[in-house]
GUZASE-330559 format. One record per residue (C-alpha): chain; z, x, y; residue number from 0. Coordinates in Angstrom, 1 decimal. Example, Ala and Ser with C-alpha at 12.3 -4.5 7.8 and 13.67 -1.06 7.14 Angstrom:
<atoms>
<"A" <7.8 12.3 -4.5> 0>
<"A" <7.1 13.7 -1.1> 1>
</atoms>
This chain:
<atoms>
<"A" <-82.1 -42.6 -6.7> 0>
<"A" <-81.1 -40.7 -3.7> 1>
<"A" <-78.5 -42.4 -1.5> 2>
<"A" <-79.4 -40.8 1.8> 3>
<"A" <-78.4 -42.6 4.9> 4>
<"A" <-80.8 -42.2 7.9> 5>
<"A" <-78.7 -41.5 11.0> 6>
<"A" <-80.5 -42.4 14.2> 7>
<"A" <-80.4 -39.6 16.8> 8>
<"A" <-78.0 -40.3 19.7> 9>
<"A" <-80.7 -39.3 22.2> 10>
<"A" <-84.5 -39.3 22.1> 11>
<"A" <-85.8 -36.4 20.0> 12>
<"A" <-86.4 -33.2 21.9> 13>
<"A" <-85.0 -34.6 25.1> 14>
<"A" <-83.7 -32.0 27.6> 15>
<"A" <-80.1 -33.4 27.1> 16>
<"A" <-80.5 -33.0 23.4> 17>
<"A" <-81.7 -29.4 23.6> 18>
<"A" <-79.0 -28.6 26.1> 19>
<"A" <-76.3 -30.0 23.9> 20>
<"A" <-77.6 -27.9 20.9> 21>
<"A" <-77.8 -24.8 23.0> 22>
<"A" <-74.3 -25.1 24.4> 23>
<"A" <-72.8 -25.8 21.0> 24>
<"A" <-74.5 -22.7 19.7> 25>
<"A" <-73.1 -20.6 22.5> 26>
<"A" <-69.6 -22.2 22.2> 27>
<"A" <-69.6 -21.4 18.4> 28>
<"A" <-70.9 -17.8 19.0> 29>
<"A" <-68.2 -17.0 21.6> 30>
<"A" <-65.4 -18.7 19.6> 31>
<"A" <-66.4 -16.8 16.4> 32>
<"A" <-66.5 -13.6 18.4> 33>
<"A" <-62.8 -14.2 19.0> 34>
<"A" <-62.2 -14.8 15.2> 35>
<"A" <-64.2 -11.7 14.3> 36>
<"A" <-62.3 -9.5 16.7> 37>
<"A" <-58.9 -10.4 15.1> 38>
<"A" <-59.8 -10.5 11.4> 39>
<"A" <-60.4 -6.8 10.5> 40>
<"A" <-57.2 -5.4 11.9> 41>
<"A" <-54.7 -8.3 11.4> 42>
<"A" <-53.6 -7.1 7.9> 43>
<"A" <-53.1 -3.6 9.1> 44>
<"A" <-50.6 -4.1 11.9> 45>
<"A" <-49.0 -7.2 10.4> 46>
<"A" <-47.9 -4.9 7.5> 47>
<"A" <-46.2 -2.7 10.0> 48>
<"A" <-44.1 -5.6 11.4> 49>
<"A" <-43.3 -6.7 7.8> 50>
<"A" <-42.1 -3.2 7.0> 51>
<"A" <-39.9 -3.0 10.0> 52>
<"A" <-38.5 -6.5 9.7> 53>
<"A" <-37.6 -6.3 6.0> 54>
<"A" <-36.8 -2.6 5.6> 55>
<"A" <-39.8 -1.4 3.5> 56>
<"A" <-39.9 -4.5 1.2> 57>
<"A" <-41.3 -4.4 -2.3> 58>
<"A" <-45.1 -4.4 -2.4> 59>
<"A" <-45.1 -8.0 -3.7> 60>
<"A" <-43.0 -9.4 -0.9> 61>
<"A" <-44.9 -7.5 1.8> 62>
<"A" <-48.2 -8.6 0.4> 63>
<"A" <-47.1 -12.2 0.1> 64>
<"A" <-46.0 -12.4 3.7> 65>
<"A" <-49.2 -10.8 5.0> 66>
<"A" <-51.2 -13.0 2.6> 67>
<"A" <-49.5 -16.1 4.0> 68>
<"A" <-50.3 -15.0 7.5> 69>
<"A" <-53.9 -14.6 6.6> 70>
<"A" <-54.0 -17.9 4.7> 71>
<"A" <-52.3 -19.9 7.4> 72>
<"A" <-55.5 -20.1 9.5> 73>
<"A" <-57.6 -21.5 6.7> 74>
<"A" <-54.7 -23.8 5.6> 75>
<"A" <-54.7 -25.5 9.0> 76>
<"A" <-58.5 -25.8 8.9> 77>
<"A" <-58.2 -27.5 5.5> 78>
<"A" <-55.7 -30.1 6.9> 79>
<"A" <-57.3 -30.7 10.3> 80>
<"A" <-61.0 -30.5 9.8> 81>
<"A" <-61.3 -34.1 8.5> 82>
<"A" <-58.8 -35.3 11.1> 83>
<"A" <-60.8 -33.8 14.0> 84>
<"A" <-64.0 -35.1 12.6> 85>
<"A" <-62.6 -38.6 12.2> 86>
<"A" <-61.2 -38.5 15.8> 87>
<"A" <-64.5 -37.4 17.1> 88>
<"A" <-66.2 -40.3 15.4> 89>
<"A" <-63.9 -42.6 17.5> 90>
<"A" <-63.5 -40.8 20.9> 91>
<"A" <-66.6 -38.6 21.0> 92>
<"A" <-67.5 -35.0 20.3> 93>
<"A" <-67.1 -33.5 23.7> 94>
<"A" <-63.3 -34.0 24.2> 95>
<"A" <-62.5 -32.7 20.7> 96>
<"A" <-64.6 -29.5 21.2> 97>
<"A" <-63.0 -28.8 24.6> 98>
<"A" <-59.5 -29.4 23.2> 99>
<"A" <-60.2 -27.0 20.4> 100>
<"A" <-61.4 -24.3 22.8> 101>
<"A" <-58.4 -24.8 25.1> 102>
<"A" <-56.2 -24.3 22.0> 103>
<"A" <-58.0 -21.1 21.1> 104>
<"A" <-57.4 -19.7 24.6> 105>
<"A" <-53.6 -20.4 24.3> 106>
<"A" <-53.1 -19.2 20.8> 107>
<"A" <-55.2 -16.0 21.0> 108>
<"A" <-53.3 -15.1 24.1> 109>
<"A" <-50.1 -15.7 22.2> 110>
<"A" <-51.5 -13.5 19.4> 111>
<"A" <-52.1 -10.7 22.0> 112>
<"A" <-48.6 -11.0 23.3> 113>
<"A" <-47.0 -10.8 19.8> 114>
<"A" <-49.2 -7.9 18.8> 115>
<"A" <-47.9 -5.8 21.7> 116>
<"A" <-44.3 -6.3 20.8> 117>
<"A" <-42.5 -3.1 19.7> 118>
<"A" <-42.1 -3.2 15.9> 119>
<"A" <-39.0 -1.1 16.1> 120>
<"A" <-37.1 -3.7 18.2> 121>
<"A" <-38.9 -7.0 17.9> 122>
<"A" <-40.5 -7.1 14.5> 123>
<"A" <-39.0 -10.5 13.4> 124>
<"A" <-39.9 -12.1 16.7> 125>
<"A" <-43.4 -10.7 16.5> 126>
<"A" <-43.9 -12.0 13.0> 127>
<"A" <-42.8 -15.5 14.0> 128>
<"A" <-45.1 -15.5 17.0> 129>
<"A" <-48.0 -14.2 14.9> 130>
<"A" <-47.5 -17.1 12.4> 131>
<"A" <-47.4 -19.6 15.3> 132>
<"A" <-50.5 -18.1 16.8> 133>
<"A" <-52.5 -18.1 13.6> 134>
<"A" <-51.4 -21.6 12.7> 135>
<"A" <-52.4 -22.8 16.2> 136>
<"A" <-55.7 -21.0 16.1> 137>
<"A" <-56.5 -22.6 12.7> 138>
<"A" <-55.8 -26.0 14.1> 139>
<"A" <-58.0 -25.4 17.2> 140>
<"A" <-60.7 -23.7 15.1> 141>
<"A" <-60.9 -26.7 12.7> 142>
<"A" <-63.1 -28.4 15.3> 143>
<"A" <-66.1 -26.6 13.8> 144>
<"A" <-66.8 -29.8 11.8> 145>
<"A" <-67.2 -31.5 15.2> 146>
<"A" <-69.7 -28.9 16.2> 147>
<"A" <-71.6 -29.7 13.0> 148>
<"A" <-71.4 -33.4 14.0> 149>
<"A" <-73.1 -32.6 17.3> 150>
<"A" <-75.9 -31.1 15.4> 151>
<"A" <-76.1 -34.2 13.2> 152>
<"A" <-76.1 -36.4 16.4> 153>
<"A" <-79.0 -34.4 17.9> 154>
<"A" <-81.3 -33.9 15.0> 155>
<"A" <-83.4 -36.3 12.9> 156>
<"A" <-82.6 -36.2 9.2> 157>
<"A" <-85.7 -34.1 8.3> 158>
<"A" <-84.7 -31.4 10.8> 159>
<"A" <-81.0 -31.5 9.9> 160>
<"A" <-81.0 -28.3 7.8> 161>
<"A" <-82.7 -26.4 10.7> 162>
<"A" <-79.9 -27.6 13.0> 163>
<"A" <-77.1 -26.6 10.6> 164>
<"A" <-78.7 -23.1 10.3> 165>
<"A" <-78.0 -22.7 14.0> 166>
<"A" <-74.3 -23.0 13.3> 167>
<"A" <-74.7 -20.4 10.5> 168>
<"A" <-76.6 -18.1 12.8> 169>
<"A" <-73.8 -18.5 15.4> 170>
<"A" <-71.3 -17.5 12.7> 171>
<"A" <-73.4 -14.4 11.9> 172>
<"A" <-73.7 -13.3 15.5> 173>
<"A" <-69.9 -13.8 16.0> 174>
<"A" <-69.1 -11.8 12.9> 175>
<"A" <-71.6 -9.1 13.9> 176>
<"A" <-70.3 -8.4 17.4> 177>
<"A" <-66.7 -9.6 17.0> 178>
<"A" <-65.6 -6.6 15.0> 179>
<"A" <-67.5 -4.3 17.3> 180>
<"A" <-65.9 -5.8 20.4> 181>
<"A" <-62.5 -5.4 18.7> 182>
<"A" <-63.3 -1.8 17.9> 183>
<"A" <-64.3 -1.2 21.6> 184>
<"A" <-61.1 -2.9 22.8> 185>
<"A" <-59.0 -0.5 20.8> 186>
<"A" <-61.0 2.5 22.2> 187>
<"A" <-60.4 1.3 25.7> 188>
<"A" <-56.8 0.5 25.2> 189>
<"A" <-55.6 2.8 22.3> 190>
<"A" <-52.2 1.9 20.9> 191>
<"A" <-52.3 -1.7 22.3> 192>
<"A" <-53.2 -4.2 19.6> 193>
<"A" <-52.6 -6.9 22.1> 194>
<"A" <-56.0 -6.0 23.7> 195>
<"A" <-57.6 -7.6 20.7> 196>
<"A" <-55.9 -11.0 21.2> 197>
<"A" <-56.4 -11.0 24.9> 198>
<"A" <-60.1 -10.2 24.5> 199>
<"A" <-60.5 -13.1 22.1> 200>
<"A" <-58.6 -15.4 24.5> 201>
<"A" <-60.9 -14.4 27.3> 202>
<"A" <-64.0 -15.1 25.2> 203>
<"A" <-62.6 -18.5 24.2> 204>
<"A" <-61.9 -19.2 27.9> 205>
<"A" <-65.6 -18.4 28.7> 206>
<"A" <-66.7 -20.8 26.0> 207>
<"A" <-64.3 -23.5 27.4> 208>
<"A" <-65.8 -23.1 30.9> 209>
<"A" <-69.3 -23.4 29.5> 210>
<"A" <-68.4 -26.5 27.6> 211>
<"A" <-66.7 -28.2 30.6> 212>
<"A" <-69.8 -27.6 32.8> 213>
<"A" <-72.7 -28.0 30.4> 214>
<"A" <-71.7 -29.9 27.3> 215>
<"A" <-72.6 -33.6 27.2> 216>
<"A" <-71.4 -36.3 24.9> 217>
<"A" <-73.8 -36.7 21.9> 218>
<"A" <-72.0 -39.5 19.9> 219>
<"A" <-74.1 -42.7 20.2> 220>
<"A" <-71.5 -45.5 19.9> 221>
<"A" <-74.2 -48.2 20.4> 222>
<"A" <-76.2 -47.0 17.3> 223>
<"A" <-73.1 -46.5 15.1> 224>
<"A" <-70.0 -48.2 16.4> 225>
<"A" <-66.7 -46.5 15.5> 226>
<"A" <-64.8 -47.8 12.5> 227>
<"A" <-61.4 -49.3 13.3> 228>
<"A" <-59.1 -47.2 11.2> 229>
<"A" <-55.8 -45.3 11.4> 230>
<"A" <-55.7 -41.8 12.7> 231>
<"A" <-54.2 -40.5 9.5> 232>
<"A" <-56.4 -42.0 6.8> 233>
<"A" <-57.4 -40.5 3.4> 234>
<"A" <-60.0 -43.1 2.6> 235>
<"A" <-62.7 -40.9 4.1> 236>
<"A" <-61.8 -38.1 1.6> 237>
<"A" <-61.9 -40.5 -1.3> 238>
<"A" <-65.1 -42.1 -0.1> 239>
<"A" <-66.9 -38.7 0.2> 240>
<"A" <-65.7 -37.3 -3.1> 241>
<"A" <-66.4 -40.5 -5.0> 242>
<"A" <-69.9 -40.8 -3.7> 243>
<"A" <-72.5 -39.7 -6.3> 244>
<"A" <-74.7 -38.5 -3.5> 245>
<"A" <-72.1 -36.5 -1.6> 246>
<"A" <-69.4 -35.6 -4.1> 247>
<"A" <-71.4 -33.1 -6.2> 248>
<"A" <-72.6 -31.3 -3.1> 249>
<"A" <-69.1 -30.9 -1.8> 250>
<"A" <-67.9 -29.7 -5.2> 251>
<"A" <-70.7 -27.2 -5.4> 252>
<"A" <-70.0 -25.9 -1.9> 253>
<"A" <-66.3 -25.6 -2.7> 254>
<"A" <-66.7 -23.7 -6.0> 255>
<"A" <-69.4 -21.4 -4.5> 256>
<"A" <-67.1 -20.7 -1.6> 257>
<"A" <-64.3 -19.8 -4.0> 258>
<"A" <-66.6 -17.4 -5.9> 259>
<"A" <-67.9 -15.8 -2.7> 260>
<"A" <-64.5 -15.4 -1.0> 261>
<"A" <-62.9 -14.0 -4.2> 262>
<"A" <-65.0 -10.9 -3.7> 263>
<"A" <-65.2 -11.0 0.1> 264>
<"A" <-61.4 -10.4 0.5> 265>
<"A" <-61.6 -7.3 -1.6> 266>
<"A" <-64.4 -5.7 0.4> 267>
<"A" <-62.1 -3.5 2.5> 268>
<"A" <-60.3 -2.4 -0.6> 269>
<"A" <-63.6 -1.6 -2.3> 270>
<"A" <-64.7 0.4 0.7> 271>
<"A" <-61.6 2.5 0.3> 272>
<"A" <-61.4 2.8 -3.5> 273>
<"A" <-65.0 3.1 -4.5> 274>
<"A" <-66.6 4.7 -1.4> 275>
<"A" <-63.7 6.6 0.2> 276>
<"A" <-64.2 5.0 3.7> 277>
<"A" <-61.6 4.9 6.3> 278>
<"A" <-60.0 1.7 7.6> 279>
<"A" <-61.8 1.8 10.9> 280>
<"A" <-65.1 2.0 9.1> 281>
<"A" <-64.5 -1.6 8.0> 282>
<"A" <-65.6 -2.7 11.5> 283>
<"A" <-69.1 -1.4 10.7> 284>
<"A" <-69.3 -3.0 7.3> 285>
<"A" <-68.2 -6.3 8.6> 286>
<"A" <-70.7 -6.0 11.5> 287>
<"A" <-73.4 -5.3 8.9> 288>
<"A" <-72.5 -8.5 7.0> 289>
<"A" <-72.6 -10.5 10.2> 290>
<"A" <-76.0 -9.0 11.2> 291>
<"A" <-77.6 -9.9 7.8> 292>
<"A" <-76.1 -13.4 8.0> 293>
<"A" <-77.5 -14.0 11.6> 294>
<"A" <-80.9 -12.5 10.8> 295>
<"A" <-81.3 -14.6 7.6> 296>
<"A" <-80.3 -17.9 9.1> 297>
<"A" <-82.1 -17.3 12.4> 298>
<"A" <-85.4 -16.2 10.8> 299>
<"A" <-85.9 -16.3 7.0> 300>
<"A" <-84.0 -19.6 6.3> 301>
<"A" <-85.6 -21.5 9.1> 302>
<"A" <-89.1 -20.6 7.7> 303>
<"A" <-88.1 -21.4 4.2> 304>
<"A" <-86.6 -24.7 5.3> 305>
<"A" <-90.1 -25.9 6.6> 306>
<"A" <-91.4 -25.8 3.0> 307>
<"A" <-88.4 -26.5 0.7> 308>
<"A" <-85.9 -29.3 0.4> 309>
<"A" <-82.1 -28.7 0.5> 310>
<"A" <-81.5 -28.7 -3.3> 311>
<"A" <-84.1 -26.0 -3.7> 312>
<"A" <-82.6 -23.9 -0.9> 313>
<"A" <-79.1 -24.3 -2.5> 314>
<"A" <-80.5 -23.1 -5.8> 315>
<"A" <-81.9 -20.0 -4.2> 316>
<"A" <-78.6 -19.4 -2.5> 317>
<"A" <-76.6 -19.7 -5.7> 318>
<"A" <-78.8 -17.3 -7.6> 319>
<"A" <-78.8 -14.7 -4.8> 320>
<"A" <-75.1 -14.9 -4.3> 321>
<"A" <-74.4 -14.6 -8.0> 322>
<"A" <-76.7 -11.5 -8.4> 323>
<"A" <-75.4 -9.9 -5.2> 324>
<"A" <-71.7 -10.3 -6.2> 325>
<"A" <-72.6 -9.0 -9.7> 326>
<"A" <-74.3 -5.9 -8.2> 327>
<"A" <-71.2 -5.2 -6.1> 328>
<"A" <-69.2 -5.2 -9.4> 329>
<"A" <-71.7 -2.6 -10.6> 330>
<"A" <-70.9 -0.4 -7.6> 331>
<"A" <-67.2 -0.6 -8.5> 332>
<"A" <-68.0 0.2 -12.2> 333>
<"A" <-70.2 3.1 -11.3> 334>
<"A" <-67.5 4.6 -9.0> 335>
<"A" <-65.0 4.3 -11.9> 336>
<"A" <-67.2 5.7 -14.7> 337>
<"A" <-70.1 7.7 -13.4> 338>
<"A" <-70.7 11.0 -11.7> 339>
<"A" <-71.6 9.5 -8.3> 340>
<"A" <-73.0 12.7 -7.0> 341>
<"A" <-75.9 12.6 -9.5> 342>
<"A" <-76.8 9.0 -8.8> 343>
<"A" <-80.3 8.5 -7.3> 344>
<"A" <-80.4 7.3 -3.6> 345>
<"A" <-82.5 4.5 -2.4> 346>
<"A" <-83.3 6.4 0.8> 347>
<"A" <-82.4 10.1 1.6> 348>
<"A" <-79.4 10.4 3.9> 349>
<"A" <-77.3 13.4 5.0> 350>
<"A" <-73.8 13.9 3.5> 351>
<"A" <-72.3 12.6 6.8> 352>
<"A" <-73.6 10.2 9.3> 353>
<"A" <-72.6 10.4 13.0> 354>
<"A" <-72.3 6.8 14.3> 355>
<"A" <-71.0 7.7 17.8> 356>
<"A" <-67.6 7.1 19.3> 357>
<"A" <-66.5 10.3 17.5> 358>
<"A" <-66.8 8.4 14.3> 359>
<"A" <-68.1 10.3 11.3> 360>
<"A" <-68.9 8.2 8.3> 361>
<"A" <-68.5 10.4 5.2> 362>
<"A" <-71.1 9.9 2.5> 363>
<"A" <-70.1 12.0 -0.5> 364>
<"A" <-71.4 9.2 -2.6> 365>
<"A" <-74.2 7.9 -0.3> 366>
<"A" <-76.1 6.5 -3.2> 367>
<"A" <-73.1 4.2 -3.9> 368>
<"A" <-73.0 3.2 -0.3> 369>
<"A" <-76.7 2.3 -0.3> 370>
<"A" <-76.2 0.3 -3.5> 371>
<"A" <-73.3 -1.6 -1.9> 372>
<"A" <-75.2 -2.4 1.3> 373>
<"A" <-78.1 -3.8 -0.8> 374>
<"A" <-75.7 -5.9 -2.9> 375>
<"A" <-74.0 -7.2 0.2> 376>
<"A" <-77.3 -8.1 1.7> 377>
<"A" <-78.4 -10.1 -1.4> 378>
<"A" <-75.0 -11.9 -1.6> 379>
<"A" <-75.0 -12.7 2.2> 380>
<"A" <-78.6 -13.9 2.1> 381>
<"A" <-77.6 -16.3 -0.7> 382>
<"A" <-74.7 -17.6 1.3> 383>
<"A" <-76.9 -18.0 4.3> 384>
<"A" <-79.3 -20.2 2.2> 385>
<"A" <-76.5 -22.3 0.6> 386>
<"A" <-74.3 -23.1 3.5> 387>
<"A" <-76.6 -24.9 6.0> 388>
<"A" <-78.4 -26.7 3.1> 389>
<"A" <-75.2 -28.1 1.7> 390>
<"A" <-74.0 -29.2 5.2> 391>
<"A" <-77.4 -30.8 6.0> 392>
<"A" <-77.4 -32.7 2.7> 393>
<"A" <-73.9 -33.9 3.2> 394>
<"A" <-74.8 -35.1 6.7> 395>
<"A" <-78.0 -36.8 5.6> 396>
<"A" <-76.3 -38.7 2.8> 397>
<"A" <-73.4 -39.9 5.0> 398>
<"A" <-72.9 -43.1 7.0> 399>
<"A" <-73.6 -42.3 10.7> 400>
<"A" <-70.2 -43.9 11.6> 401>
<"A" <-68.4 -41.5 9.3> 402>
<"A" <-70.6 -38.4 10.2> 403>
<"A" <-67.8 -36.3 11.7> 404>
<"A" <-65.2 -37.2 9.1> 405>
<"A" <-67.4 -36.5 6.0> 406>
<"A" <-68.6 -33.2 7.5> 407>
<"A" <-64.9 -32.5 8.1> 408>
<"A" <-64.2 -33.2 4.4> 409>
<"A" <-66.9 -30.6 3.5> 410>
<"A" <-65.4 -28.1 6.0> 411>
<"A" <-62.0 -28.8 4.6> 412>
<"A" <-63.2 -28.0 1.1> 413>
<"A" <-64.6 -24.7 2.4> 414>
<"A" <-61.2 -23.9 4.0> 415>
<"A" <-59.4 -24.6 0.7> 416>
<"A" <-61.8 -22.3 -1.0> 417>
<"A" <-60.9 -19.5 1.5> 418>
<"A" <-57.3 -20.0 0.6> 419>
<"A" <-57.7 -20.0 -3.2> 420>
<"A" <-60.5 -17.4 -3.3> 421>
<"A" <-58.5 -14.5 -1.7> 422>
<"A" <-55.5 -15.2 -3.9> 423>
<"A" <-57.7 -15.1 -7.1> 424>
<"A" <-59.8 -12.2 -5.9> 425>
<"A" <-56.8 -9.9 -4.9> 426>
<"A" <-55.0 -10.8 -8.1> 427>
<"A" <-58.0 -9.9 -10.3> 428>
<"A" <-58.7 -6.8 -8.3> 429>
<"A" <-55.2 -5.4 -8.9> 430>
<"A" <-55.3 -6.5 -12.6> 431>
<"A" <-57.3 -3.5 -13.8> 432>
<"A" <-57.8 0.1 -12.8> 433>
<"A" <-61.6 -0.5 -12.7> 434>
<"A" <-61.2 -3.4 -10.2> 435>
<"A" <-64.2 -5.2 -11.8> 436>
<"A" <-62.7 -8.6 -12.5> 437>
<"A" <-63.1 -10.4 -9.1> 438>
<"A" <-66.9 -9.6 -9.1> 439>
<"A" <-67.4 -10.9 -12.7> 440>
<"A" <-65.4 -14.0 -11.8> 441>
<"A" <-67.3 -14.6 -8.6> 442>
<"A" <-70.7 -14.1 -10.2> 443>
<"A" <-69.8 -16.3 -13.1> 444>
<"A" <-68.6 -19.2 -11.0> 445>
<"A" <-71.6 -19.0 -8.7> 446>
<"A" <-74.2 -18.9 -11.5> 447>
<"A" <-72.4 -21.7 -13.5> 448>
<"A" <-73.1 -24.0 -10.6> 449>
<"A" <-76.8 -24.0 -11.3> 450>
<"A" <-76.6 -26.8 -14.0> 451>
<"A" <-75.3 -29.1 -11.2> 452>
<"A" <-78.5 -28.8 -9.1> 453>
<"A" <-80.6 -31.4 -11.0> 454>
<"A" <-77.9 -34.0 -10.4> 455>
<"A" <-77.7 -33.0 -6.7> 456>
<"A" <-81.5 -33.3 -6.4> 457>
<"A" <-81.4 -36.8 -7.8> 458>
<"A" <-78.6 -37.8 -5.4> 459>
<"A" <-76.3 -39.2 -8.1> 460>
</atoms>
């Protein structure tokens, strides 16, 4: 039998306050994710420059480890703090936690901008220390995303929960679409000043903070679900969520699927270079494409499908699409290694070079491969867009209303841990063979092997 817990909405359904809260949370997440999307594509590039200057051209292993730790520090903090912020929001309310997180983002993105402008010749070590502090702080502040999910849970009845969670996914997609493009524009307007990226992200977070202060209302209904009297640091919520036959398998599936997806995602920039011959700056456009597909899917296709299908069915569709998409990306890598790419048939005719503006020429010597990759990416991202809000909605529906923020935080923490382990596994497997095929086989296998769990999730235990 399903063990769903019906959580009463904090406000009357479809009330103006409820709609306003949903709208402002959507805008806050969009603007905050713009800041994240601005920083992500270029961080490994100039961080490597500081590492080289600080350690005197270290061995590739050491340099890669330091940059990898810098990249992982953000997700590591989300892993640790997402359940904590969720539990605190259950006790004190959603609004103060969201505002605190946004204020932290302003401070730490500004610090990131300052560190990024330090001269690597004279201040490499200082810059690296400040970059670590900035990314750790931004990870702690960004861990409040589980609180944003709790706002959705507060404002939507159980049968509409998956539609609400899709709003968060759509906000992620919009942030990842325009964030890299804004970062690209910032470097065009301030060439040679990497700090412009951090300052732009801080400015966007400040805008989100101002909107939150003025427009965001408290959604936690303490009368309907009184807060539990517990310690601030308490692991019973983690044990409770994972031991629940209704929630535990959903969290496990979400975690393993995220590991499989992120194990290929981290190699995307390398694949662009090795298989397609694209330049580093072209990654902005590929990342923007991924964000666009994510936003379009969750804003349009998923919401229509969610009217007819339950969460387990949507998760099944997501796993199948993700597995097939990742496998097809492995096919792109294999074709680039073994085939005469010039003779491959193209899906649509394209010239050998595509002018994308800003004096940017995207070379297409193997335009068929590029088209195959874009299709494979679309299928994988569509699957991710179906899986993510469905799992979040199911976790929310099957949780005690008094533990809503905490349990959603546990699920978000599992996702953060997956984003730590996935890149390590993916990069290791990518470098293991000359064909670079292993991370895609691993990702596809772990995604498709989750399908036997779906009947148990459908039953709720």
